[in-house]
FIVOVEX-208005 format. One line per 5 residues: number of its first residue (from 1); their letters; for each residue z, y, x of N, C-alpha, C. Coordinates in Angstrom, 2 decimals. Each point is the difference from the previous one (the first is absolute). Example, Ala and Ser with C-alpha at 12.3 -4.5 7.8 and 13.67 -1.06 7.14 Angstrom:
// residues 2
1> AS> 7.80 -5.69 13.19 0.00 1.19 -0.89 0.00 1.20 0.90  -0.72 1.05 -0.35 0.06 1.19 0.82 0.73 1.09 -0.77
// end
This chain:
// residues 130
1> MEIEK> 9.08 -11.04 -38.09 -0.41 -0.79 -1.20 0.66 0.78 -1.14  -0.91 -0.21 -1.34 0.16 0.40 -0.86 0.93 -0.96 -1.37  0.79 0.71 -0.72 0.89 -0.80 -0.92 -0.10 0.54 -1.04  -0.28 -0.93 -1.05 -0.24 0.39 -1.53 1.04 -0.80 -1.01  0.71 0.89 -0.86 0.55 -0.95 -0.86 -0.86 -0.53 -0.98
6> ITTPN> 0.50 -1.11 -0.48 -0.73 -0.76 -1.01 1.00 0.06 -1.41  -0.78 0.35 -1.00 1.14 0.09 -1.12 -1.15 -0.58 -1.16  0.45 -0.80 -0.95 -0.55 -0.40 -1.29 0.98 0.24 -1.38  -0.62 0.41 -1.04 0.87 -0.07 -1.25 0.31 -1.83 -0.32  -0.97 -0.77 0.72 0.05 -1.19 -0.68 1.17 -0.90 0.70
11> APVPG> 0.96 0.45 1.08 0.97 -0.63 0.31 1.66 1.07 -0.19  0.98 -0.74 0.25 1.14 0.83 -0.16 -0.11 1.33 0.51  0.76 0.88 -0.52 0.14 1.45 0.82 1.27 -0.01 0.82  -0.27 0.22 1.42 1.29 0.06 0.75 1.01 0.72 -0.68  1.26 -0.73 0.30 1.39 0.44 -0.36 0.62 0.62 1.18
16> GHYTQ> -0.55 0.38 1.16 1.05 0.47 1.14 -1.49 0.93 0.56  0.33 0.27 1.31 -0.63 0.86 0.98 -0.73 -1.05 0.67  -1.49 -0.37 -0.52 -0.86 -0.86 0.66 -1.11 0.10 -1.02  -1.06 -0.55 0.39 -1.19 -0.04 -0.63 -0.69 -1.38 -0.16  -0.65 -0.33 -1.10 -0.43 -1.41 -0.25 -0.57 -0.65 1.18
21> AIAAN> -0.73 0.87 0.90 -0.53 -0.96 0.99 -0.61 1.45 0.97  -0.31 -0.37 1.46 -0.44 0.85 0.98 -1.15 -0.55 0.30  -1.22 0.60 0.26 -0.94 -0.60 0.68 -0.28 0.72 1.26  -0.21 -0.66 1.26 0.05 0.31 1.34 -0.64 -1.04 0.89  -0.98 0.65 0.73 -0.27 -1.19 1.04 -0.67 -1.04 -0.46
26> GFAFI> -0.88 -0.03 -1.18 -0.44 -1.36 -0.64 0.51 -0.90 -0.58  1.49 0.71 -0.37 0.96 -1.12 -0.68 0.38 0.92 -0.96  0.72 -0.62 -1.38 0.83 0.34 -0.82 1.10 -0.34 -0.01  1.16 0.67 0.24 1.56 -0.56 -0.14 0.45 0.55 -1.19  0.23 -1.54 -0.85 0.42 0.37 -1.29 1.59 -0.20 -0.13
31> SGQLP> 0.87 1.01 -0.42 1.27 0.23 0.05 0.39 -1.60 -1.06  1.62 -0.10 -0.01 0.44 -1.18 -0.50 -0.18 0.30 -1.58  -0.34 -1.19 -0.84 -0.33 0.14 -1.27 0.96 -0.76 -0.50  0.53 0.46 -1.20 1.19 -0.71 -0.77 -0.81 -0.59 -1.29  0.61 -0.96 -0.77 -0.50 -0.17 -1.24 0.01 0.71 -1.14
36> IVPGT> -0.98 1.25 -0.10 0.56 0.97 -0.73 -1.60 0.52 -0.39  -0.12 -0.10 -1.56 -1.42 -0.11 -0.51 -0.39 1.97 0.16  -1.27 -0.02 0.27 -0.64 1.26 0.12 0.03 0.71 -1.40  0.08 1.31 0.00 -0.23 0.85 -1.15 1.51 0.03 -0.72  0.53 -1.17 -0.19 1.32 -0.11 -1.19 1.09 0.03 0.86
41> GERIA> -0.23 -0.52 1.21 1.66 -0.11 0.97 0.89 -1.18 -0.38  -0.73 -0.94 -0.90 0.89 -0.90 -0.35 0.37 -0.77 1.14  1.20 -0.49 0.20 0.46 -0.91 0.93 0.08 -1.45 -0.44  -0.73 -0.74 0.57 -0.44 -1.45 -0.15 1.36 -0.66 0.70  0.98 -0.47 -1.20 1.20 -0.70 0.69 -0.19 -1.58 -0.47
46> GSIEE> -1.14 -0.37 -0.45 0.01 -1.43 -0.26 -0.02 -0.85 1.18  -0.94 -0.95 0.06 0.33 -1.37 0.87 -0.71 0.77 1.31  0.49 -1.16 1.32 -0.69 0.80 1.11 -1.59 -0.18 0.04  -0.44 -0.92 -0.87 -1.70 -0.34 0.02 -0.57 1.48 -0.81  0.81 0.49 -1.03 -0.32 1.33 -0.56 0.07 1.24 0.84
51> QTLRV> 0.99 0.00 0.86 0.29 0.93 0.79 -0.80 0.02 1.07  -0.37 -1.46 0.70 -0.92 0.19 1.23 -1.70 0.52 -0.54  -0.33 -0.82 -1.35 -1.25 0.68 -0.37 -0.29 1.54 -0.12  1.05 0.68 -0.74 -0.03 1.49 0.23 -0.12 0.43 1.10  0.78 -0.22 0.95 0.34 0.48 1.29 -1.65 -0.13 0.43
56> LENIK> -0.41 -0.98 0.25 -1.55 -0.62 0.48 -0.98 0.87 -0.77  -0.15 0.16 -1.21 -0.78 1.02 -0.82 0.19 1.29 0.38  1.31 0.77 0.15 0.04 1.14 0.57 -0.67 0.16 1.57  0.15 -0.68 0.71 -0.56 -0.41 1.39 -1.52 0.21 -0.22  -0.56 -0.83 -0.72 -1.44 -0.18 -0.42 -0.46 1.61 -0.28
61> VITEA> 0.58 0.42 -1.15 -0.59 1.30 -0.55 -0.23 1.28 1.44  1.26 -0.08 0.74 0.24 1.03 0.85 -1.06 -0.38 1.42  -0.35 -1.13 0.06 -0.95 -0.68 1.03 -1.37 0.38 -0.57  -0.44 -0.02 -1.11 -0.94 -0.01 -0.58 -0.49 1.67 0.00  1.19 0.93 -0.07 -0.37 1.39 -0.04 0.09 0.77 1.44
66> SGSDL> 0.24 -1.13 0.69 -0.24 0.65 1.70 -1.42 -0.40 0.32  -0.82 -0.65 -1.03 -1.23 -0.54 0.30 -0.31 -1.32 0.78  1.10 -0.58 -0.21 0.22 -1.45 0.68 -0.03 -0.82 -1.09  0.28 -1.58 0.26 0.19 -0.79 -1.13 1.05 -1.21 0.36  0.34 -0.77 -0.77 1.01 -1.01 0.64 -0.56 -0.84 0.93
71> SRIVK> -1.15 -0.26 0.28 -0.70 -0.67 1.43 0.18 0.69 1.05  0.58 1.24 0.14 -0.05 0.50 1.11 1.46 0.45 0.27  1.01 -0.83 -0.95 1.39 0.38 0.39 0.28 -0.93 1.42  0.48 0.69 0.93 0.16 -0.74 1.32 1.56 -0.36 0.14  0.82 0.73 -0.50 1.29 -0.30 0.16 1.15 0.25 -1.55
76> VNVYI> 0.74 -0.91 -0.31 1.01 0.30 -0.91 1.42 -0.42 0.53  0.81 0.82 -0.40 1.57 -0.06 0.17 0.51 -0.21 -1.20  0.67 -1.06 -0.21 0.53 -0.53 -1.09 1.73 0.23 0.04  0.68 0.69 -0.82 1.47 0.31 0.09 0.46 -0.89 -1.37  0.87 -0.84 0.24 0.48 -0.74 -1.12 1.62 -0.51 0.22
81> ADIGL> 0.45 0.41 -1.44 1.44 0.05 -0.29 0.57 -1.22 0.16  -0.74 -1.08 -0.16 0.78 -1.55 -0.02 -1.26 -0.87 0.46  0.45 -0.46 1.00 -1.16 -0.78 0.94 -0.28 -1.18 -0.87  0.84 -0.39 -0.84 -0.17 -1.27 -0.67 -1.30 0.15 -0.99  -0.15 1.22 -0.27 -1.13 0.19 -1.01 -1.52 -0.11 0.74
86> WDKVN> 0.31 -0.35 1.13 -1.42 0.12 1.02 -1.10 -0.81 -0.56  0.25 -1.34 -0.23 -1.05 -0.76 -0.50 -0.78 0.29 -1.06  0.76 0.76 -1.06 -0.61 0.72 -1.03 -0.81 1.35 0.31  0.56 0.68 0.77 -0.79 1.02 0.60 -1.25 -0.38 0.78  0.33 -0.78 0.87 -1.42 -0.64 0.50 -1.10 -0.38 -0.78
91> TVYAE> 0.36 -0.91 -1.16 -0.89 -0.37 -0.85 -0.83 0.94 -0.53  0.95 0.99 -0.55 -0.94 1.35 -0.54 -0.76 0.79 0.76  0.58 0.23 1.46 -0.67 0.54 1.26 -1.64 -0.50 0.30  0.18 -1.38 -0.14 -1.30 -0.86 0.68 -0.97 -0.17 -1.29  0.58 0.13 -1.32 -0.99 0.08 -1.12 -0.71 1.43 -0.01
96> FFGSH> 0.80 0.99 0.31 -0.50 1.27 -0.04 -1.01 0.08 1.10  0.12 -0.21 1.09 -0.97 0.30 1.33 -0.85 -1.12 0.14  0.03 -1.23 -0.78 -0.94 -0.89 0.26 -0.09 -0.52 1.37  -1.03 -0.03 0.65 -0.33 -0.57 1.28 0.15 1.01 1.03  0.23 1.22 -0.45 0.16 0.89 1.06 1.55 -0.07 0.42
101> KPARA> 0.38 0.02 1.17 1.38 -0.15 0.46 0.43 1.37 1.06  0.59 1.01 -0.54 -0.02 0.94 0.85 1.27 -0.36 0.79  0.28 0.41 1.29 1.46 -0.22 0.72 0.93 0.48 -0.82  1.04 -0.49 0.26 1.31 0.26 -1.07 1.55 -0.10 0.81  0.69 0.64 -0.32 1.26 0.10 0.15 1.21 -0.62 -1.21
106> IVPVK> 0.68 -0.59 -0.03 1.06 0.04 -1.03 1.35 0.33 0.57  0.55 0.96 -0.86 1.35 0.61 0.55 0.70 -0.18 -1.13  1.14 -0.79 0.13 1.10 -0.09 -0.99 0.92 1.07 0.09  0.32 0.34 -1.09 0.74 1.27 0.04 1.31 -0.46 -1.12  1.16 1.06 0.45 1.01 -0.23 -0.91 -0.14 0.54 -1.65
111> ELHHG> -0.76 1.16 -0.03 -0.19 0.48 -1.28 -1.15 0.93 0.02  -0.90 0.38 -0.90 -0.92 0.98 -0.23 0.38 0.86 -1.27  -0.58 1.17 -0.02 -0.22 1.11 -0.78 0.19 -0.60 -1.35  0.78 0.63 -1.02 -0.16 -0.06 -1.42 0.61 -1.92 -0.21  0.32 -0.59 0.98 0.18 -1.34 -0.31 -1.25 -0.94 -0.16
116> FKIEM> -1.02 0.61 0.71 -1.18 -0.92 -0.04 0.10 -1.22 0.98  -0.81 -0.98 -0.11 0.36 -1.25 0.77 -1.25 0.13 1.31  -0.87 0.94 -0.33 -1.15 -0.04 1.17 -0.76 1.41 0.24  -0.49 0.33 1.06 -0.63 1.00 0.47 -1.03 -0.34 0.93  -1.42 0.67 0.18 -0.71 -0.24 0.93 -0.69 1.29 0.44
121> DAVAA> -0.53 0.03 1.16 -0.62 1.10 0.42 -1.16 -0.83 1.06  -1.36 0.48 0.04 -1.11 -0.17 0.69 -0.48 0.82 1.02  -1.02 -0.50 0.53 -0.97 0.72 0.87 -1.32 -0.65 -0.21  -0.90 1.09 -0.39 -1.47 -0.52 -0.21 -1.10 0.73 1.06  -1.05 -0.68 0.24 -0.88 0.51 0.84 -1.03 0.79 -0.96
126> IDQLL> -0.18 1.16 0.23 -1.06 1.21 -0.49 -1.27 0.28 0.79  -1.16 0.10 -0.45 -1.19 0.56 0.64 0.51 1.38 0.64  0.62 0.95 -1.08 0.15 1.29 0.71 0.93 0.76 -0.89  0.26 1.33 0.35 0.93 0.73 -0.87 -0.77 0.40 -1.50  0.58 0.06 -1.04 -0.53 0.29 -1.10 -0.74 1.47 -0.19
// end
């Protein structure tokens, strides 16, 4: 099995010992994304809706860098620091994905890095290594 790192300048630069995504066995495994603006590193500290949309945009550009697209995302894990915000997250998520409904897990957590309210990782189907 071949493994390839996926990186794009259109997503936040990893802040630790990991890569934005790994392609292996016909899938792209996208690392956890926080609401950070690519290029500037600005941390979105606004509403849960703003944070959710920024995270999804980061996942989208990494997915595209892998040679895939949103319609081929097969699994999303959502880590949320306040489960009471879930309805707002789900509304943004549903608008973003439209009729596509990847498998999903919602994981309530005590806290997230930098005080963020949300983080997501994802798995997307790809045709081949880049």
